[in-house]
Each structure stands twice: as structure tokens, then as C-alpha cells.
C-alpha positions as CSV (number, residue, x, y, z in Angstrom):
1,X,37.6,156.8,132.1
2,X,38.7,153.3,132.3
3,X,42.6,152.9,132.2
4,X,42.4,149.8,129.8
5,X,40.7,152.1,127.3
6,X,43.9,154.3,127.4
7,X,46.5,151.7,127.6
8,X,44.8,149.0,125.5
9,X,43.5,145.5,126.5
10,X,45.8,142.7,127.5
11,X,45.9,140.1,130.2
12,X,48.7,142.0,131.9
13,X,46.8,145.4,131.8
14,X,43.6,143.5,133.2
15,X,45.7,142.3,136.1
16,X,47.4,145.6,136.8
17,X,44.6,148.0,136.4
18,X,41.4,146.1,137.0
19,X,42.6,145.1,140.6
20,X,42.7,148.8,141.4
21,X,39.2,149.5,139.6
22,X,36.7,150.3,142.3
23,X,33.7,148.9,140.3
24,X,35.5,145.8,139.5
25,X,36.6,145.1,143.0
26,X,33.2,145.8,144.5
27,X,31.0,144.1,141.9
28,X,33.4,141.7,140.4
29,X,31.9,142.8,137.0
30,X,33.0,145.2,134.3
31,X,30.9,145.6,131.3
32,X,33.5,147.3,129.4
33,X,36.0,144.5,130.2
34,X,33.4,141.8,129.2
35,X,32.9,143.5,126.0
36,X,36.7,143.7,125.2
37,X,37.1,140.1,126.1
38,X,34.2,138.9,124.0
39,X,35.6,141.0,121.0
40,X,38.9,139.2,121.5
41,X,37.2,135.7,121.5
42,X,35.2,136.6,118.5
43,X,38.3,137.9,116.6
44,X,40.2,134.5,117.5
45,X,37.5,132.7,115.6
46,X,37.8,134.5,112.3
47,X,38.6,132.3,109.4
48,X,41.6,134.5,108.4
49,X,43.3,134.1,111.8
50,X,42.7,130.4,111.8
51,X,44.3,130.0,108.4
52,X,47.4,131.8,109.8
53,X,47.4,129.5,112.8
54,X,47.0,126.5,110.5
55,X,50.1,127.6,108.4
56,X,52.2,128.3,111.5
57,X,51.6,124.8,112.8
58,X,52.8,123.5,109.5
59,X,49.6,121.9,108.4
């Protein structure tokens, strides 16, 4: 099992655990990581989140 699956995704966890991952080190790819990062970028474009960010900026 991938450690990020257990501890949760964050940039810090990615740096900590992916550098020790044999698959990531040998191939430079990780389908699970790619999935998580695409999910995070999709979530950031959601309309609800954009409204929150606009209100926090004072617009």
C-alpha cells in the first residue's frame, strides 16, 4: 500500500514518501499520485471554492 494513501496527500507528504518509493524513483511516474494531484486541481476549480477565495480577497 502507498504511504500517501495512509497518511493523506500533501506536498510535504509527497516529498517525504515519494522519494522513498521504489516505483516513483525508478520510473518517475505514479498513477496514484497523478490521480490525487488531478483530483486536487479539479477541486480547486469548483465554483464554491472560487467564491470562498473571492470573499477572502475582499472582492
